All heavy atoms as an XYZ file, in Angstrom:
692
protein
N       4.105      9.340      7.733
C       5.202      8.697      7.062
C       4.675      7.590      6.174
O       4.562      6.452      6.557
C       6.161      8.118      8.094
C       7.501      7.778      7.525
S       8.647      7.402      8.850
C       8.928      5.700      8.492
N       4.257      7.945      4.954
C       3.715      6.970      4.040
C       3.730      7.511      2.630
O       4.024      8.665      2.413
N       3.406      6.672      1.674
C       3.366      7.057      0.283
C       1.924      7.006     -0.186
O       1.237      6.030      0.055
C       4.234      6.099     -0.559
O       5.557      6.124     -0.053
C       4.251      6.503     -2.003
N       1.474      8.050     -0.874
C       0.097      8.126     -1.340
C       0.032      7.669     -2.786
O       0.692      8.233     -3.645
C      -0.403      9.563     -1.214
C      -1.851      9.810     -1.570
C      -2.753      9.039     -0.623
C      -2.154     11.279     -1.500
N      -0.747      6.611     -3.068
C      -0.889      6.082     -4.424
C      -2.359      5.796     -4.678
O      -2.981      5.048     -3.954
C      -0.079      4.784     -4.618
C       1.391      5.018     -4.331
C      -0.260      4.264     -6.030
C       2.202      3.766     -4.375
N      -2.912      6.391     -5.697
C      -4.289      6.179     -6.127
C      -5.283      6.129     -4.981
O      -6.145      5.268     -4.924
C      -4.383      4.912     -6.968
C      -5.700      4.842     -7.676
O      -6.237      5.865     -8.062
N      -6.235      3.669     -7.836
N      -5.152      7.047     -4.075
C      -6.112      7.126     -2.993
C      -5.814      6.219     -1.832
O      -6.595      6.113     -0.904
N      -4.689      5.548     -1.829
C      -4.342      4.655     -0.737
C      -2.959      4.994     -0.230
O      -2.077      5.305     -0.994
C      -4.369      3.196     -1.196
C      -5.717      2.763     -1.643
C      -6.120      2.934     -2.943
C      -6.609      2.211     -0.747
C      -7.368      2.551     -3.363
C      -7.863      1.822     -1.149
C      -8.249      1.992     -2.459
N      -2.772      4.928      1.044
C      -1.461      5.168      1.631
C      -0.897      3.861      2.143
O      -1.544      3.177      2.916
C      -1.548      6.167      2.804
O      -2.141      7.362      2.324
C      -0.167      6.455      3.370
N       0.295      3.509      1.692
C       0.969      2.324      2.199
C       2.137      2.796      3.034
O       2.989      3.530      2.570
C       1.472      1.418      1.074
C       0.296      0.872      0.280
C       2.314      0.285      1.646
C       0.663     -0.023     -0.836
N       2.164      2.392      4.271
C       3.244      2.750      5.172
C       3.767      1.481      5.812
O       2.999      0.698      6.337
C       2.743      3.697      6.277
O       2.116      4.808      5.657
C       3.891      4.175      7.136
N       5.043      1.275      5.736
C       5.628      0.089      6.349
C       6.186      0.473      7.699
O       7.162      1.178      7.797
C       6.732     -0.488      5.470
C       6.156     -1.018      4.190
O       5.123     -1.662      4.205
N       6.792     -0.733      3.086
N       5.543      0.032      8.746
C       5.972      0.302     10.113
C       6.525     -1.012     10.629
O       5.774     -1.950     10.833
C       4.789      0.770     10.978
C       5.247      1.066     12.387
C       4.129      1.979     10.343
N       7.783     -1.084     10.809
C       8.528     -2.315     11.061
C       7.694     -3.461     11.531
O       7.251     -3.455     12.646
C       9.656     -2.142     12.053
C      10.298     -3.485     12.316
C      11.057     -4.090     11.360
C      10.069     -4.145     13.517
C      11.616     -5.318     11.591
C      10.630     -5.381     13.745
C      11.404     -5.962     12.777
O      11.945     -7.197     12.998
N       7.612     -4.442     10.742
C       7.592     -4.372      9.289
C       6.154     -4.446      8.797
O       5.780     -5.353      8.098
C       8.407     -5.568      8.865
C       8.178     -6.588      9.956
C       7.836     -5.799     11.208
N       5.322     -3.520      9.188
C       3.896     -3.550      8.867
C       3.528     -2.489      7.841
O       3.474     -1.316      8.164
C       3.053     -3.334     10.146
O       3.446     -4.297     11.105
C       1.581     -3.463      9.867
N       3.273     -2.872      6.571
C       2.828     -1.913      5.566
C       1.391     -1.469      5.843
O       0.576     -2.255      6.287
C       2.901     -2.699      4.262
C       3.660     -3.932      4.573
C       3.509     -4.182      6.037
N       1.087     -0.229      5.557
C      -0.247      0.317      5.761
C      -0.710      0.999      4.482
O       0.062      1.672      3.837
C      -0.240      1.353      6.899
O       0.301      0.741      8.053
C      -1.633      1.882      7.184
N      -1.996      0.845      4.139
C      -2.538      1.427      2.927
C      -3.797      2.215      3.256
O      -4.690      1.707      3.917
C      -2.877      0.326      1.900
C      -3.397      0.938      0.628
C      -1.660     -0.538      1.629
N      -3.875      3.476      2.780
C      -5.036      4.324      3.017
C      -5.378      5.073      1.737
O      -4.518      5.734      1.180
C      -4.750      5.348      4.125
O      -4.280      4.654      5.265
C      -5.988      6.162      4.458
N      -6.617      4.986      1.234
C      -6.971      5.664     -0.009
C      -7.270      7.151      0.174
O      -7.740      7.568      1.221
C      -8.235      4.932     -0.461
C      -8.818      4.387      0.778
C      -7.679      4.145      1.736
N      -7.026      7.934     -0.879
C      -7.355      9.356     -0.907
C      -7.898      9.700     -2.291
O      -7.187      9.534     -3.275
C      -6.108     10.215     -0.628
O      -5.547      9.803      0.600
C      -6.451     11.695     -0.590
N      -9.154     10.173     -2.405
C      -9.721     10.456     -3.722
C      -9.129     11.719     -4.339
O      -8.739     12.640     -3.640
C     -11.214     10.651     -3.424
C     -11.261     11.057     -2.010
C     -10.089     10.418     -1.327
N      -9.045     11.739     -5.681
C      -8.628     12.926     -6.426
C      -9.530     13.045     -7.642
O     -10.260     12.123     -7.985
C      -7.172     12.810     -6.904
O      -7.121     11.810     -7.920
C      -6.220     12.475     -5.786
N      -9.462     14.162     -8.340
C     -10.285     14.326     -9.538
C      -9.793     13.446    -10.677
O     -10.547     13.104    -11.564
C     -10.295     15.797     -9.983
O      -8.939     16.201    -10.195
C     -10.953     16.681     -8.957
N      -8.525     13.072    -10.674
C      -7.956     12.246    -11.735
C      -8.044     10.760    -11.417
O      -7.538      9.945    -12.158
C      -6.500     12.639    -11.949
N      -8.655     10.384    -10.346
C      -8.708      9.001     -9.911
C      -8.399      8.961     -8.425
O      -8.858      9.806     -7.674
N      -7.580      8.008     -8.035
C      -7.233      7.859     -6.630
C      -5.738      7.644     -6.496
O      -5.105      7.011     -7.324
C      -7.990      6.677     -6.020
C      -9.475      6.874     -6.033
C     -10.224      6.449     -7.102
C     -10.105      7.507     -4.982
C     -11.593      6.638     -7.123
C     -11.468      7.705     -4.991
C     -12.211      7.272     -6.072
N      -5.185      8.194     -5.416
C      -3.773      8.003     -5.117
C      -3.615      6.805     -4.192
O      -4.448      6.581     -3.322
C      -3.196      9.216     -4.382
C      -3.069     10.440     -5.220
C      -3.946     11.500     -5.063
C      -2.058     10.554     -6.174
C      -3.833     12.631     -5.822
C      -1.941     11.684     -6.939
C      -2.827     12.730     -6.771
O      -2.714     13.853     -7.523
N      -2.533      6.062     -4.389
C      -2.131      5.060     -3.413
C      -0.704      5.408     -3.032
O       0.159      5.565     -3.894
C      -2.216      3.623     -3.943
C      -3.658      3.279     -4.291
C      -1.678      2.644     -2.892
C      -3.845      1.887     -4.850
N      -0.481      5.538     -1.745
C       0.821      5.932     -1.232
C       1.511      4.703     -0.658
O       1.018      4.097      0.272
C       0.625      7.004     -0.153
C       1.920      7.570      0.308
O       2.908      7.491     -0.402
N       1.926      8.150      1.485
N       2.635      4.330     -1.217
C       3.341      3.126     -0.783
C       4.758      3.482     -0.349
O       5.534      4.000     -1.136
C       3.390      2.132     -1.943
O       4.165      1.025     -1.605
N       5.079      3.200      0.895
C       6.428      3.441      1.398
C       6.917      2.228      2.157
O       6.148      1.347      2.526
C       6.474      4.654      2.352
O       5.617      4.383      3.455
C       6.043      5.921      1.666
N       8.199      2.207      2.404
C       8.804      1.127      3.167
C       9.750      1.712      4.199
O      10.356      2.745      3.970
C       9.592      0.201      2.244
O       8.749     -0.391      1.299
N       9.864      1.013      5.316
C      10.865      1.418      6.297
C      12.158      0.661      6.001
O      12.283      0.017      4.970
C      10.366      1.178      7.725
C      10.133     -0.285      8.028
O      10.551     -1.148      7.228
O       9.538     -0.568      9.067
N      13.106      0.711      6.894
C      14.398      0.078      6.640
C      14.329     -1.446      6.632
O      15.268     -2.105      6.209
C      15.444      0.554      7.643
C      15.181      0.111      9.068
C      16.265      0.632      9.995
C      16.050      0.140     11.409
N      17.146      0.564     12.278
N      13.208     -2.032      7.055
C      13.078     -3.488      7.134
C      12.217     -4.092      6.036
O      12.107     -5.309      5.931
C      12.510     -3.894      8.490
C      13.418     -3.520      9.609
C      13.241     -2.495     10.493
C      14.655     -4.123      9.951
N      14.290     -2.432     11.369
C      15.181     -3.428     11.057
C      15.382     -5.183      9.429
C      16.384     -3.763     11.648
C      16.584     -5.521     10.026
C      17.069     -4.815     11.118
N      11.550     -3.264      5.232
C      10.633     -3.808      4.231
C      10.800     -3.113      2.882
O      11.344     -2.027      2.778
C       9.175     -3.659      4.679
O       8.920     -2.293      4.969
C       8.865     -4.496      5.901
N      10.278     -3.783      1.857
C      10.249     -3.253      0.496
C       8.810     -3.405      0.010
O       8.185     -4.451      0.214
C      11.175     -4.068     -0.427
C      12.618     -3.997      0.062
C      11.058     -3.594     -1.868
C      13.527     -5.010     -0.611
N       8.260     -2.376     -0.628
C       6.946     -2.516     -1.259
C       7.031     -1.987     -2.682
O       7.742     -1.030     -2.966
C       5.859     -1.792     -0.468
O       6.134     -0.432     -0.372
N       6.313     -2.660     -3.581
C       6.331     -2.280     -4.985
C       4.929     -2.375     -5.547
O       4.246     -3.363     -5.287
C       7.265     -3.203     -5.775
C       7.308     -2.824     -7.232
C       8.134     -1.797     -7.664
C       6.488     -3.462     -8.144
C       8.151     -1.434     -8.996
C       6.500     -3.092     -9.474
C       7.336     -2.085     -9.892
O       7.340     -1.707    -11.206
N       4.468     -1.406     -6.314
C       5.172     -0.167     -6.609
C       5.242      0.711     -5.368
O       4.428      0.580     -4.462
C       4.341      0.477     -7.701
C       2.973     -0.082     -7.542
C       3.152     -1.455     -6.950
N       6.202      1.584     -5.348
C       6.333      2.488     -4.206
C       6.231      3.923     -4.694
O       6.365      4.206     -5.878
C       7.663      2.263     -3.487
O       8.730      2.588     -4.343
N       5.965      4.803     -3.769
C       5.821      6.211     -4.116
C       4.370      6.599     -4.263
O       3.455      5.804     -4.075
N       4.159      7.841     -4.608
C       2.833      8.419     -4.739
C       2.367      8.280     -6.183
O       2.890      8.934     -7.068
C       2.905      9.889     -4.315
C       1.558     10.515     -4.205
O       0.549      9.837     -4.275
N       1.527     11.817     -4.036
N       1.386      7.414     -6.430
C       0.919      7.153     -7.791
C      -0.598      7.317     -7.875
O      -1.304      7.090     -6.916
C       1.308      5.751     -8.210
C       2.798      5.470     -8.065
C       3.300      4.627     -9.173
C       4.724      4.193     -9.062
N       5.709      5.083     -8.600
N      -1.077      7.703     -9.047
C      -2.505      7.864     -9.292
C      -3.006      6.719    -10.167
O      -2.364      6.358    -11.141
C      -2.789      9.192    -10.014
O      -2.283     10.263     -9.246
C      -4.284      9.399    -10.222
N      -4.175      6.180     -9.798
C      -4.782      5.108    -10.569
C      -6.196      5.523    -10.948
O      -6.906      6.145    -10.159
C      -4.818      3.813     -9.760
C      -3.433      3.344     -9.409
C      -2.869      3.672     -8.183
C      -2.681      2.627    -10.312
C      -1.586      3.275     -7.868
C      -1.394      2.229    -10.005
C      -0.851      2.552     -8.785
O       0.424      2.174     -8.472
N      -6.642      5.170    -12.158
C      -7.980      5.552    -12.595
C      -9.068      4.874    -11.767
O      -8.866      3.782    -11.235
C      -8.054      5.083    -14.049
C      -6.716      4.565    -14.403
C      -5.906      4.440    -13.166
N     -10.204      5.522    -11.716
C     -11.354      4.933    -11.028
C     -11.703      3.603    -11.686
O     -11.598      3.443    -12.901
C     -12.549      5.882    -11.103
C     -13.724      5.430    -10.291
C     -14.812      6.474    -10.207
O     -14.652      7.566    -10.758
O     -15.839      6.180     -9.569
N     -12.110      2.640    -10.869
C     -12.517      1.295    -11.269
C     -11.370      0.454    -11.817
O     -11.589     -0.559    -12.460
C     -13.685      1.340    -12.252
C     -14.922      1.979    -11.647
C     -16.101      2.013    -12.591
O     -15.977      1.591    -13.760
O     -17.163      2.461    -12.155
N     -10.119      0.865    -11.546
C      -8.974      0.072    -11.971
C      -8.565     -0.894    -10.855
O      -9.111     -0.858     -9.758
C      -7.798      0.977    -12.336
O      -7.328      1.665    -11.198
N      -7.619     -1.773    -11.146
C      -7.067     -2.717    -10.178
C      -5.579     -2.438    -10.037
O      -4.923     -2.064    -11.005
C      -7.259     -4.162    -10.644
C      -8.708     -4.517    -10.841
O      -9.576     -4.019    -10.148
N      -8.974     -5.386    -11.792
N      -5.039     -2.634     -8.843
C      -3.602     -2.464     -8.629
C      -3.138     -3.432     -7.564
O      -3.720     -3.507     -6.490
C      -3.271     -1.036     -8.201
C      -1.808     -0.794     -7.944
C      -0.940     -1.053     -9.161
O      -1.257     -0.621    -10.253
N       0.139     -1.785     -8.974
N      -2.082     -4.175     -7.874
C      -1.493     -5.117     -6.922
C      -0.214     -4.531     -6.359
O       0.606     -3.988     -7.100
C      -1.189     -6.465     -7.598
O      -2.417     -7.022     -8.059
C      -0.528     -7.432     -6.632
N      -0.033     -4.656     -5.050
C       1.175     -4.233     -4.360
C       1.856     -5.467     -3.800
O       1.206     -6.359     -3.275
C       0.851     -3.262     -3.224
C       0.443     -1.923     -3.740
C      -0.859     -1.690     -4.111
C       1.371     -0.918     -3.889
C      -1.247     -0.471     -4.628
C       1.011      0.306     -4.401
C      -0.306      0.534     -4.769
N       3.177     -5.497     -3.925
C       3.978     -6.604     -3.411
C       4.803     -6.079     -2.252
O       5.433     -5.023     -2.351
C       4.878     -7.174     -4.511
C       3.998     -7.703     -5.644
C       5.800     -8.251     -3.957
C       4.742     -8.060     -6.892
N       4.801     -6.802     -1.151
C       5.536     -6.402      0.048
C       6.479     -7.533      0.436
O       6.106     -8.703      0.389
C       4.568     -6.124      1.204
O       3.604     -5.172      0.767
C       5.299     -5.568      2.400
N       7.689     -7.166      0.816
C       8.688     -8.162      1.174
C       9.543     -7.623      2.304
O       9.866     -6.439      2.342
C       9.555     -8.435     -0.055
C      10.683     -9.378      0.154
C      11.462     -9.591     -1.140
O      10.974     -9.330     -2.225
N      12.671    -10.057     -1.006
N       9.917     -8.499      3.216
C      10.830     -8.091      4.277
C      12.265     -8.252      3.790
O      12.558     -9.086      2.944
C      10.605     -8.919      5.543
O      10.796    -10.282      5.263
N      13.138     -7.421      4.316
C      14.556     -7.513      3.986
C      15.197     -8.600      4.847
O      14.619     -9.029      5.849
C      15.227     -6.158      4.221
C      14.745     -5.102      3.246
C      15.443     -3.783      3.468
C      14.939     -2.741      2.486
N      15.549     -1.429      2.718
N      16.398     -9.062      4.477
C      17.066    -10.097      5.265
C      17.181     -9.699      6.740
O      17.506     -8.566      7.065
C      18.452    -10.190      4.618
C      18.235     -9.740      3.211
C      17.174     -8.669      3.303
N      16.846    -10.641      7.629
C      16.903    -10.392      9.059
C      15.596     -9.895      9.646
O      15.482     -9.690     10.847
N      14.586     -9.686      8.805
C      13.280     -9.205      9.285
C      12.187    -10.160      8.818
O      12.369    -10.899      7.853
C      12.995     -7.805      8.769
N      11.071    -10.147      9.505
C       9.902    -10.934      9.125
C       8.749     -9.994      8.849
O       8.542     -9.033      9.571
C       9.492    -11.888     10.251
C      10.510    -12.976     10.471
O      11.003    -13.535      9.486
O      10.808    -13.254     11.644
N       7.978    -10.284      7.810
C       6.768     -9.523      7.523
C       5.679    -10.017      8.472
O       5.284    -11.175      8.420
C       6.335     -9.721      6.074
C       5.094     -8.967      5.640
C       5.320     -7.466      5.736
C       4.714     -9.358      4.226
N       5.230     -9.147      9.358
C       4.264     -9.549     10.383
C       2.828     -9.245      9.988
O       1.913     -9.976     10.350
C       4.589     -8.846     11.701
C       5.970     -9.112     12.273
C       6.189     -8.287     13.533
C       6.133    -10.591     12.551
N       2.600     -8.158      9.258
C       1.231     -7.753      8.967
C       1.238     -6.722      7.860
O       2.180     -5.947      7.728
C       0.581     -7.160     10.218
C      -0.937     -7.136     10.149
O      -1.516     -7.776      9.258
O      -1.541     -6.465     10.991
N       0.183     -6.706      7.060
C      -0.057     -5.665      6.066
C      -1.340     -4.968      6.487
O      -2.347     -5.618      6.756
C      -0.193     -6.257      4.645
C      -0.598     -5.195      3.645
C       1.104     -6.930      4.219
N      -1.303     -3.642      6.563
C      -2.462     -2.849      6.983
C      -3.024     -2.118      5.766
O      -2.301     -1.416      5.069
C      -2.063     -1.819      8.066
C      -1.334     -2.490      9.236
C      -3.285     -1.027      8.535
C      -2.161     -3.481      9.993
N      -4.324     -2.297      5.509
C      -5.009     -1.610      4.416
C      -6.190     -0.875      5.016
O      -7.044     -1.482      5.657
C      -5.488     -2.607      3.340
C      -6.243     -1.874      2.239
C      -4.318     -3.384      2.767
N      -6.237      0.426      4.815
C      -7.315      1.239      5.396
C      -7.461      0.994      6.893
O      -8.555      0.804      7.403
C      -8.648      0.971      4.715
C      -8.888      1.865      3.530
O      -8.216      2.901      3.423
O      -9.770      1.533      2.727
N      -6.335      0.964      7.579
C      -6.282      0.781      9.023
C      -6.806     -0.581      9.480
O      -7.139     -0.771     10.635
C      -7.011      1.913      9.741
C      -6.429      3.285      9.438
C      -7.166      4.410     10.116
O      -8.001      4.147     11.004
O      -6.906      5.561      9.754
N      -6.876     -1.559      8.556
C      -7.326     -2.906      8.902
C      -6.234     -3.913      8.553
O      -5.632     -3.851      7.485
C      -8.600     -3.261      8.143
C      -9.777     -2.398      8.524
C     -11.026     -2.789      7.749
O     -11.051     -3.791      7.046
N     -12.059     -1.988      7.878
N      -6.010     -4.846      9.464
C      -5.000     -5.874      9.263
C      -5.400     -6.801      8.126
O      -6.542     -7.243      8.036
C      -4.833     -6.690     10.543
O      -4.008     -7.809     10.295
N      -4.438     -7.104      7.261
C      -4.648     -8.068      6.183
C      -3.731     -9.275      6.340
O      -3.611    -10.090      5.441
C      -4.405     -7.404      4.822
C      -5.333     -6.249      4.532
C      -6.780     -6.689      4.526
C      -7.710     -5.515      4.268
N      -9.114     -5.879      4.332
N      -3.062     -9.382      7.497
C      -2.168    -10.505      7.746
C      -0.818    -10.302      7.090
O      -0.524     -9.252      6.540
N       0.002    -11.326      7.145
C       1.366    -11.249      6.608
C       1.381    -11.608      5.127
O       2.127    -12.465      4.674
C       2.286    -12.165      7.406
N       0.541    -10.959      4.346
C       0.443    -11.225      2.913
C       1.586    -10.564      2.160
O       1.927     -9.425      2.422
C      -0.886    -10.688      2.361
C      -2.062    -11.420      2.933
O      -2.077    -12.637      2.929
N      -3.025    -10.692      3.442
N       2.144    -11.272      1.203
C       3.229    -10.722      0.398
C       2.697     -9.875     -0.751
O       3.456     -9.162     -1.393
C       4.114    -11.832     -0.120
C       4.727    -12.614      1.018
C       6.135    -12.994      0.726
N       6.706    -13.755      1.816
C       7.374    -13.201      2.817
N       7.537    -11.918      2.851
N       7.877    -13.953      3.766
N       1.387     -9.960     -1.018
C       0.795     -9.093     -2.040
C      -0.633     -8.742     -1.634
O      -1.272     -9.471     -0.885
C       0.811     -9.754     -3.419
O      -0.085    -10.831     -3.461
N      -1.079     -7.614     -2.137
C      -2.451     -7.173     -1.890
C      -2.934     -6.478     -3.145
O      -2.234     -5.632     -3.699
C      -2.534     -6.222     -0.699
C      -3.964     -5.852     -0.390
C      -4.753     -6.679      0.390
C      -4.541     -4.703     -0.925
C      -6.086     -6.374      0.642
C      -5.867     -4.389     -0.672
C      -6.631     -5.227      0.107
O      -7.948     -4.921      0.355
N      -4.125     -6.839     -3.619
C      -4.683     -6.238     -4.828
C      -5.905     -5.405     -4.482
O      -6.834     -5.895     -3.839
C      -5.069     -7.317     -5.857
O      -3.917     -8.078     -6.193
C      -5.646     -6.681     -7.117
N      -5.878     -4.161     -4.910
C      -7.052     -3.302     -4.846
C      -7.825     -3.552     -6.127
O      -7.286     -3.425     -7.224
C      -6.651     -1.832     -4.777
C      -5.937     -1.482     -3.506
C      -4.555     -1.472     -3.465
C      -6.636     -1.164     -2.372
C      -3.888     -1.165     -2.310
C      -5.991     -0.848     -1.196
C      -4.607     -0.848     -1.174
N      -9.084     -3.950     -6.002
C      -9.904     -4.218     -7.179
C     -11.005     -3.192     -7.294
O     -11.577     -2.754     -6.287
C     -10.505     -5.630     -7.114
O     -11.265     -5.761     -5.932
C      -9.430     -6.698     -7.154
N     -11.271     -2.778     -8.515
C     -12.347     -1.836     -8.793
C     -12.260     -0.619     -7.873
O     -13.192     -0.309     -7.133
C     -13.694     -2.529     -8.667
C     -14.816     -1.701     -9.247
O     -14.599     -0.930    -10.169
N     -16.006     -1.842     -8.700
N     -11.142      0.084     -7.915
C     -10.899      1.226     -7.041
C     -11.921      2.322     -7.348
O     -11.966      2.837     -8.461
C      -9.468      1.762     -7.230
C      -8.463      0.658     -6.903
C      -9.231      2.999     -6.374
C      -7.051      0.980     -7.316
N     -12.780      2.622     -6.360
C     -13.826      3.614     -6.589
C     -13.934      4.649     -5.473
O     -14.666      5.629     -5.620
C     -15.205      2.935     -6.725
O     -15.463      2.187     -5.546
C     -15.255      2.042     -7.951
N     -13.296      4.425     -4.341
C     -13.427      5.379     -3.242
C     -12.274      5.224     -2.275
O     -11.449      4.330     -2.415
C     -14.751      5.175     -2.496
O     -14.736      3.942     -1.834
N     -12.251      6.128     -1.287
C     -11.212      6.008     -0.273
C     -11.660      5.112      0.847
O     -12.742      4.619      0.890
C     -10.825      7.379      0.276
C     -12.000      8.121      0.876
O     -13.146      7.666      0.728
O     -11.754      9.154      1.475
């Protein structure tokens, strides 16, 4: 349950977004999704060129708290944004 964007999957598991990269021939996908308690932008399955940068913004909806952002199965804390820099691999 996640969105693949430029080689990364973002999944919001109440309310923890998760990001996992997946390589493609056209660059990398990052998959960004949100559950009913969070919003992430950009969302959906998007492709980004190799060596590009992409920032994701995550926000909790009213009544919820953003507890953690997960990138490549690693905690990044309760950050409201996360930037992938120089995207070159999964």
